[in-house]
C-alpha positions as CSV (number, residue, x, y, z in Angstrom):
1,M,-48.6,9.3,-1.0
2,A,-46.4,12.7,-1.0
3,R,-43.8,10.0,-1.8
4,S,-45.9,8.7,-4.6
5,A,-46.8,12.1,-5.5
6,A,-43.1,13.1,-5.7
7,I,-42.1,9.8,-7.8
8,E,-45.0,10.4,-10.4
9,G,-44.0,13.9,-10.5
10,A,-40.1,13.1,-11.5
11,T,-39.0,12.9,-14.7
12,A,-36.5,10.2,-16.3
13,S,-33.9,8.8,-13.8
14,L,-30.5,9.8,-13.2
15,K,-29.7,6.1,-14.6
16,R,-31.8,5.8,-17.2
17,R,-30.3,9.0,-18.7
18,V,-26.9,7.9,-18.5
19,I,-27.4,4.6,-19.9
20,I,-29.3,6.2,-22.5
21,G,-26.4,8.4,-23.1
22,V,-24.1,5.6,-23.3
23,L,-26.2,3.7,-25.5
24,A,-26.1,6.9,-27.7
25,L,-22.3,7.0,-27.6
26,L,-22.1,3.5,-28.9
27,L,-24.7,3.7,-31.7
28,V,-22.4,6.6,-32.6
29,G,-19.2,5.1,-32.5
30,G,-20.7,1.9,-34.4
31,A,-21.5,3.8,-37.3
32,V,-17.9,5.6,-37.3
33,A,-16.4,2.1,-36.9
34,A,-18.8,0.5,-39.5
35,L,-17.7,3.0,-41.8
36,A,-14.1,3.0,-40.8
37,A,-14.7,-1.2,-41.7
38,F,-16.2,-0.6,-45.0
39,G,-13.0,1.6,-46.2
40,Y,-10.7,-0.6,-44.5
41,G,-12.2,-3.8,-46.2
42,R,-12.7,-2.4,-49.5
43,A,-9.1,-1.1,-49.2
44,A,-7.8,-4.5,-48.1
45,A,-9.8,-6.4,-51.1
46,R,-8.3,-3.9,-53.4
47,E,-4.5,-4.7,-52.3
48,S,-5.1,-8.4,-52.6
49,Y,-6.9,-8.6,-56.1
50,D,-4.4,-5.8,-57.5
51,R,-1.8,-9.0,-56.7
52,L,-4.0,-11.4,-58.1
53,L,-4.3,-9.5,-61.4
54,L,-0.6,-8.2,-61.3
55,G,0.3,-12.3,-60.4
56,A,-1.7,-13.3,-63.8
57,A,0.0,-10.4,-65.9
58,N,3.3,-11.2,-64.5
59,D,2.9,-14.8,-65.8
60,I,1.4,-14.0,-68.9
61,A,4.2,-11.3,-70.0
62,E,6.6,-14.3,-68.7
63,A,5.1,-16.7,-70.8
64,I,5.7,-14.2,-74.3
65,S,8.7,-15.1,-77.0
66,I,10.5,-14.2,-79.9
67,Q,10.1,-16.9,-82.4
68,N,10.8,-15.7,-86.2
69,G,11.1,-12.1,-85.7
70,A,7.6,-12.0,-83.5
71,P,6.0,-12.4,-80.3
72,V,4.5,-15.2,-79.5
73,V,1.9,-16.3,-76.3
74,D,1.9,-19.4,-75.4
75,L,-0.8,-18.5,-72.2
76,P,-0.1,-20.0,-69.2
77,V,-2.7,-22.2,-67.3
78,A,-1.4,-20.8,-63.5
79,A,-2.2,-17.3,-64.8
80,F,-6.2,-18.1,-65.4
81,Q,-6.0,-20.2,-61.9
82,L,-5.3,-17.3,-59.9
83,L,-7.9,-15.2,-61.8
84,A,-10.5,-18.2,-60.5
85,L,-10.4,-17.6,-57.3
86,A,-13.2,-15.3,-57.9
87,P,-15.3,-17.7,-60.1
88,D,-18.1,-15.2,-59.9
89,D,-16.4,-12.7,-62.0
90,R,-15.4,-11.8,-65.8
91,I,-11.5,-11.9,-66.5
92,Y,-10.1,-9.5,-69.6
93,Y,-7.3,-10.1,-70.9
94,S,-5.1,-8.5,-73.9
95,V,-1.7,-8.4,-75.4
96,R,-0.4,-6.1,-77.5
97,G,2.8,-5.4,-79.5
98,P,4.6,-2.5,-80.1
99,G,2.5,-0.5,-82.7
100,G,-0.7,-1.1,-80.2
101,E,-2.0,-4.3,-82.5
102,V,-3.4,-7.0,-80.1
103,L,-1.7,-10.4,-80.5
104,T,-4.0,-11.7,-78.1
105,G,-7.1,-11.9,-76.1
106,A,-9.8,-9.9,-76.2
107,T,-9.9,-6.6,-78.6
108,G,-12.7,-4.2,-77.0
109,A,-12.8,-0.5,-76.8
110,L,-10.4,-0.7,-73.7
111,P,-8.2,2.5,-74.1
112,N,-4.2,1.7,-75.3
113,P,-2.2,1.1,-72.9
114,T,1.0,3.6,-73.0
115,P,3.8,1.5,-72.4
116,T,5.5,2.1,-68.9
117,D,8.1,0.4,-66.8
118,S,6.2,-0.4,-63.4
119,P,2.7,-1.8,-63.6
120,S,-0.3,0.9,-64.2
121,F,-3.5,0.3,-62.2
122,F,-6.6,1.8,-63.5
123,D,-10.7,1.3,-63.3
124,A,-13.0,0.6,-66.4
125,S,-15.9,-0.7,-67.4
126,M,-16.4,-4.1,-68.8
127,A,-19.3,-4.9,-71.0
128,D,-20.9,-2.2,-68.8
129,E,-20.4,-3.6,-65.2
130,R,-17.2,-1.9,-63.9
131,A,-13.9,-4.2,-63.7
132,R,-10.3,-3.1,-62.3
133,F,-7.1,-3.7,-65.1
134,V,-3.3,-4.0,-64.6
135,T,-1.1,-3.1,-67.6
136,L,2.5,-3.7,-67.5
137,S,5.1,-3.9,-70.3
138,R,7.8,-6.1,-71.4
139,R,10.9,-4.9,-73.7
140,F,12.7,-7.4,-75.9
141,A,15.8,-6.3,-77.7
142,E,17.3,-9.2,-79.2
143,R,18.6,-9.5,-82.9
144,S,14.9,-10.1,-84.9
145,F,12.1,-8.5,-82.9
146,S,13.4,-5.5,-80.3
147,G,10.4,-3.2,-79.2
148,T,7.5,-3.2,-76.0
149,V,4.4,-6.0,-75.0
150,S,1.4,-4.7,-72.7
151,V,0.1,-6.7,-71.1
152,T,-3.4,-5.9,-70.0
153,V,-5.3,-8.3,-67.5
154,G,-8.7,-7.1,-65.8
155,Q,-11.4,-8.7,-63.3
156,T,-15.1,-7.5,-62.4
157,L,-15.5,-6.1,-58.7
158,R,-18.2,-8.8,-57.6
159,A,-15.3,-10.9,-55.8
160,R,-13.9,-7.5,-54.2
161,T,-17.1,-6.0,-53.2
162,E,-18.4,-9.4,-51.1
163,M,-15.1,-9.1,-49.3
164,A,-15.2,-5.9,-48.5
165,L,-18.6,-6.4,-47.2
166,G,-17.9,-9.5,-45.4
167,L,-14.8,-7.6,-43.3
168,T,-17.4,-4.7,-42.2
169,R,-20.1,-7.7,-41.3
170,D,-17.5,-9.2,-39.4
171,A,-16.1,-6.0,-37.9
172,L,-20.0,-4.8,-37.5
173,I,-20.1,-8.2,-35.5
174,A,-17.2,-7.8,-32.8
175,A,-18.4,-4.3,-32.7
176,A,-21.6,-5.4,-31.6
177,I,-20.4,-8.1,-28.8
178,G,-17.8,-5.6,-27.5
179,G,-20.6,-3.3,-27.6
180,I,-23.6,-5.1,-25.9
181,A,-20.7,-6.4,-23.4
182,L,-19.8,-2.5,-22.7
183,L,-23.5,-1.4,-22.0
184,A,-23.8,-3.9,-19.8
185,A,-20.0,-3.0,-18.1
186,A,-21.5,0.6,-18.1
187,V,-25.1,-0.5,-16.3
188,W,-22.9,-2.0,-13.4
189,V,-20.7,0.9,-13.0
190,I,-23.9,3.4,-12.5
191,E,-25.6,0.6,-10.7
192,R,-22.4,0.9,-7.9
193,A,-22.2,4.7,-8.7
194,M,-25.8,5.5,-7.8
195,R,-25.4,3.4,-4.6
196,P,-24.4,6.5,-2.8
197,L,-27.3,8.2,-3.4
198,R,-29.7,5.3,-2.5
199,H,-28.1,5.2,1.1
200,I,-28.8,8.8,1.6
201,A,-32.2,8.1,0.8
202,D,-32.6,5.6,3.2
203,Q,-31.0,7.6,5.9
204,L,-33.5,10.4,5.7
205,A,-36.2,7.3,5.1
206,G,-35.4,6.2,8.7
207,R,-34.5,9.5,10.4
208,D,-36.7,10.4,12.8
209,P,-39.0,13.5,11.8
210,H,-37.3,15.9,14.8
211,D,-33.8,15.0,13.6
212,L,-32.9,17.2,11.6
213,T,-28.7,16.9,12.6
214,P,-26.5,17.2,9.5
215,M,-25.9,13.5,7.9
216,D,-22.4,12.3,7.8
217,A,-22.4,10.0,5.1
218,A,-19.5,9.2,3.4
219,V,-19.9,10.2,0.0
220,P,-18.3,11.0,-3.4
221,A,-17.3,14.9,-4.1
222,E,-20.5,15.5,-6.5
223,V,-22.9,14.0,-4.5
224,A,-21.1,15.8,-1.3
225,V,-21.8,19.0,-2.5
226,M,-25.9,17.7,-2.6
227,V,-25.7,16.4,1.3
228,G,-23.8,19.6,2.0
229,A,-26.8,22.2,0.6
230,M,-29.2,19.4,2.5
231,N,-27.3,20.1,5.6
232,R,-27.4,24.0,4.9
233,F,-31.3,23.6,4.4
234,M,-31.8,21.4,7.6
235,A,-29.4,23.8,9.7
236,R,-31.3,26.8,8.7
237,L,-35.1,24.8,9.3
238,D,-33.4,23.5,12.7
239,R,-33.3,27.1,13.5
240,Q,-36.3,28.1,12.5
241,V,-37.6,25.0,14.6
242,A,-35.9,26.3,17.6
243,A,-36.7,29.5,17.4
244,M,-40.6,28.5,17.8
245,R,-39.8,26.2,20.7
246,N,-38.4,29.4,22.2
247,L,-41.1,31.4,21.6
248,I,-43.6,29.3,23.4
249,S,-41.2,27.9,25.9
250,D,-40.7,31.8,26.4
251,T,-44.1,33.1,25.7
252,A,-45.5,30.6,28.5
253,H,-42.6,31.5,31.3
254,Q,-43.1,34.7,30.7
255,L,-46.6,35.5,30.3
256,R,-47.9,32.8,33.3
257,T,-46.6,34.9,36.4
258,P,-48.5,38.3,34.9
259,V,-51.7,36.9,33.5
260,A,-52.4,35.1,37.0
261,A,-51.5,38.0,39.1
262,L,-54.2,40.3,36.3
263,R,-56.4,37.7,37.4
264,V,-55.8,37.6,41.1
265,Q,-56.4,41.7,41.5
266,A,-59.2,42.0,39.1
267,E,-61.1,39.2,41.2
268,L,-59.9,41.3,44.1
269,A,-60.9,44.6,42.5
270,S,-64.4,43.2,41.9
271,A,-65.0,41.9,45.7
272,E,-63.8,45.2,47.1
273,E,-66.3,47.2,48.7
274,D,-63.8,49.8,50.2
275,D,-63.4,52.6,47.3
276,A,-60.1,53.9,47.9
277,R,-58.5,50.3,47.8
278,R,-60.5,49.4,44.9
279,D,-58.9,52.3,43.4
280,L,-55.7,51.0,44.6
281,I,-55.8,47.8,42.8
282,L,-57.6,49.7,39.6
283,T,-54.1,51.5,39.5
284,R,-52.2,48.0,39.9
285,L,-54.1,46.4,37.4
286,Q,-53.4,49.3,34.6
287,R,-50.1,49.1,35.6
288,R,-49.3,45.6,35.0
289,T,-52.1,45.4,31.9
290,R,-49.5,47.9,30.4
291,S,-46.9,45.8,31.3
292,L,-47.9,43.1,29.7
293,G,-48.9,44.4,26.6
294,E,-45.1,45.8,26.3
295,L,-44.2,42.5,26.7
296,L,-45.8,41.2,24.4
297,D,-45.2,43.8,22.0
298,Q,-41.6,42.9,22.8
299,M,-41.9,39.4,22.3
300,L,-43.8,39.5,19.1
301,S,-40.8,41.8,18.1
302,R,-38.2,38.7,18.9
303,A,-40.2,36.2,16.9
304,L,-40.4,38.4,14.3
305,V,-36.6,39.2,13.9
306,I,-36.3,35.5,14.7
307,H,-38.1,34.4,11.8
308,R,-36.3,37.1,8.9
309,T,-33.1,36.3,10.2
310,D,-32.8,33.4,7.6
311,A,-36.5,34.2,5.6
312,A,-35.3,38.2,4.6
313,R,-33.3,38.3,1.8
314,R,-30.5,41.2,2.6
315,V,-30.3,44.4,0.7
316,S,-27.4,47.2,0.7
317,L,-28.7,49.6,2.8
318,D,-28.1,53.1,4.6
319,L,-28.2,53.3,8.8
320,R,-28.9,56.6,8.6
321,D,-32.2,55.7,6.8
322,V,-33.1,53.2,9.8
323,A,-32.0,55.8,12.6
324,L,-34.3,58.5,11.0
325,D,-37.3,56.5,10.1
326,V,-37.6,55.4,13.8
327,I,-37.2,58.9,15.1
328,E,-39.9,59.8,12.4
329,S,-42.4,57.3,13.3
330,R,-42.2,59.4,16.7
331,D,-43.4,55.6,18.3
332,H,-41.1,57.1,21.3
333,E,-43.3,59.7,22.4
334,L,-46.3,57.5,23.4
335,V,-43.3,56.1,25.7
336,A,-41.7,59.2,27.1
337,P,-43.8,62.2,26.3
338,N,-41.7,64.6,28.2
339,R,-38.0,63.1,27.3
340,D,-35.2,65.0,24.5
341,V,-34.6,62.3,22.1
342,V,-31.8,63.5,19.1
343,L,-30.9,62.2,16.1
344,E,-27.2,62.0,15.1
345,I,-25.9,61.3,11.6
346,G,-23.5,62.8,9.5
347,E,-23.3,63.4,5.9
348,A,-21.1,59.8,4.8
349,A,-23.1,56.6,4.1
350,V,-23.0,54.3,6.7
351,M,-23.6,50.9,4.4
352,V,-24.4,47.3,5.0
353,M,-25.9,44.0,3.6
354,A,-28.7,43.8,6.3
355,D,-32.4,44.0,6.7
356,T,-34.6,46.7,7.1
357,L,-37.1,45.7,9.3
358,S,-35.2,43.6,11.5
359,L,-31.9,46.7,12.1
360,S,-35.8,49.0,12.9
361,E,-37.3,46.7,15.2
362,A,-33.6,46.7,17.3
363,L,-33.3,50.2,17.4
364,R,-36.6,50.6,19.2
365,N,-36.0,48.4,21.8
366,L,-32.6,49.9,22.1
367,L,-34.5,53.1,21.9
368,G,-37.1,52.3,24.4
369,N,-34.7,50.5,27.2
370,A,-32.9,54.1,27.3
371,L,-36.5,55.5,27.5
372,K,-37.3,53.7,30.7
373,H,-34.1,52.9,31.7
374,G,-32.0,55.6,31.4
375,A,-31.7,59.2,32.2
376,G,-31.5,62.3,30.6
377,R,-31.2,63.1,26.6
378,V,-31.5,60.0,24.5
379,R,-29.3,60.3,21.7
380,V,-29.9,57.6,18.2
381,G,-27.0,57.8,15.5
382,A,-25.4,56.0,12.5
383,S,-22.3,56.2,12.3
384,R,-19.1,54.5,9.9
385,E,-16.5,53.3,12.5
386,G,-13.4,52.2,10.8
387,A,-14.3,48.6,8.6
388,R,-17.5,48.3,11.1
389,A,-20.8,50.2,10.3
390,C,-22.6,51.2,13.8
391,L,-26.2,52.2,15.1
392,W,-26.5,53.5,18.5
393,V,-28.6,54.5,21.2
394,E,-26.7,56.6,24.0
395,D,-28.5,58.1,26.9
396,S,-27.6,60.3,30.1
397,G,-27.7,57.8,32.6
398,P,-24.6,55.7,33.9
399,G,-26.0,52.0,33.3
400,P,-26.4,49.3,34.1
401,S,-23.7,47.4,36.7
402,A,-20.9,45.0,35.5
403,A,-23.1,42.0,36.9
404,V,-25.8,42.6,35.0
405,L,-24.0,43.4,31.8
406,E,-22.6,39.8,31.9
407,R,-26.0,38.5,32.3
408,I,-28.3,40.7,30.3
409,G,-29.9,40.0,26.9
410,E,-29.9,35.8,27.9
411,R,-33.2,34.5,27.8
412,F,-35.7,34.1,31.1
413,E,-33.3,36.7,32.9
414,K,-34.6,39.0,35.2
415,T,-32.4,41.4,35.8
416,A,-31.9,44.5,38.7
417,A,-34.3,46.5,38.8
418,S,-33.3,49.3,37.6
419,V,-32.9,47.0,33.8
420,G,-36.3,45.5,34.7
421,Q,-37.0,41.9,32.9
422,S,-38.1,44.2,29.4
423,A,-34.6,45.4,28.8
424,G,-33.2,42.1,28.8
425,L,-36.1,41.0,26.0
426,G,-35.1,44.1,23.9
427,L,-31.0,43.9,24.2
428,S,-31.8,40.2,23.6
429,I,-33.7,41.0,20.0
430,A,-30.9,43.7,19.4
431,R,-27.9,41.1,19.8
432,A,-30.1,38.0,17.8
433,V,-30.6,41.2,14.6
434,A,-26.6,41.8,15.2
435,Q,-25.2,38.4,14.5
436,A,-27.2,37.2,12.2
437,F,-25.7,40.0,10.1
438,G,-22.6,38.9,11.1
439,G,-22.0,41.5,14.2
440,E,-22.4,42.4,17.6
441,L,-24.5,44.1,19.9
442,L,-21.7,46.2,22.3
443,L,-22.6,47.8,25.9
444,G,-20.3,50.4,27.6
445,A,-20.3,53.6,29.2
446,T,-19.0,56.8,27.2
447,A,-18.2,60.3,28.2
448,Q,-21.5,61.5,27.7
449,G,-23.4,57.7,29.1
450,F,-24.2,54.9,28.5
451,R,-24.1,53.6,24.5
452,A,-26.1,49.9,22.9
453,T,-23.9,50.0,19.5
454,I,-25.1,47.0,17.0
455,S,-21.3,46.9,15.5
456,L,-22.0,45.4,11.7
457,P,-19.4,45.0,9.2
458,A,-19.4,47.9,7.1
459,Q,-19.9,48.2,3.1
460,E,-18.4,50.3,0.6
461,E,-20.7,52.6,-0.7
462,Q,-21.6,51.8,-4.7
463,I,-21.2,54.7,-6.4
């Protein structure tokens, strides 16, 4: 159902779009080829029939002779045989003497040709029909006659037009056959080019629903961009699914023993008749209930942080504001009302690209650990150290041992009694937040005590 709905909601296929684009290009190319073919055909027809006109005019000019001091024309049959190659056209000829008088031929109102040394072609009308003419001159210098005799031969344009249309038609037929062949080849090439997409779709359809590993299909560079984006999306989804599985596993692992202990102690309290022992059991029950509440808060905080590492948008923020908000919320007074907590921030901004809520949760967990497991005054601050921006919590105690530091922050890790299980969860949250924003969690002793630092890449302050 989902696949059919996706298909119904899809636009025209990529294959159809490419084929339509190729077809449009072929049609435009065909139109351009038709115009070019018609122009070429008309030029070829004009050149061919102009040669016929010139040949006929030359034959007539060669047939002119001087008899008794006057030019005489004996019209050759060959001249008109040449012009008869266009049987549907009408023919015009005229031979004129030196004064423009017509020696033979038509006496129509054509322009009186000017004698020239080379043939002259021109267009004019012949009985309301367009025609093509040529005029050439022959000079005579004899004792009995001296002067120039001009010969004009014309022909209508029907055969020329028909020849141009025939050449255009032949060119279009050849272009159509070539276009169809090109379109078929284009369809074949497009079909082969689309195979990687179909291969990817088949791979995805055949995958196990829980398989979110990257695809390693060999695809062209253009498709590799899409495959890379898909792999990154599946990697984010895999992290989210793994986080959910870990949360469920952690919840089952961490809550099973405290809930069982609460149940047992509640049953003991209800069955105990000695008031002193009942009060002792109720005190233990109260302490375990509080501990369980704190554990649940930390686990929910961890789930929130893991979710926001991929979902939340990174923004430019000042770590001083994060430290100030955590201190002003006064949540630490509920955990350790008699402990001295000091905020230490400077005048310079400490800018990073991160998520405010995630960093606030991480800092609260570090502060809670320092209040529960540290000693003396607790200092909370934000500072810039070279290219790193640091958000830190420091107490006056010695901190955990080196062996504990190696294991602290790992899942399910129960550290030394001085640190406690909640410290491991709190540091695990802080470490996850630091790594999500390209940083790290640093734990170590200082001159004043023990410091836990979230170290992130610093961002230059925008002015």
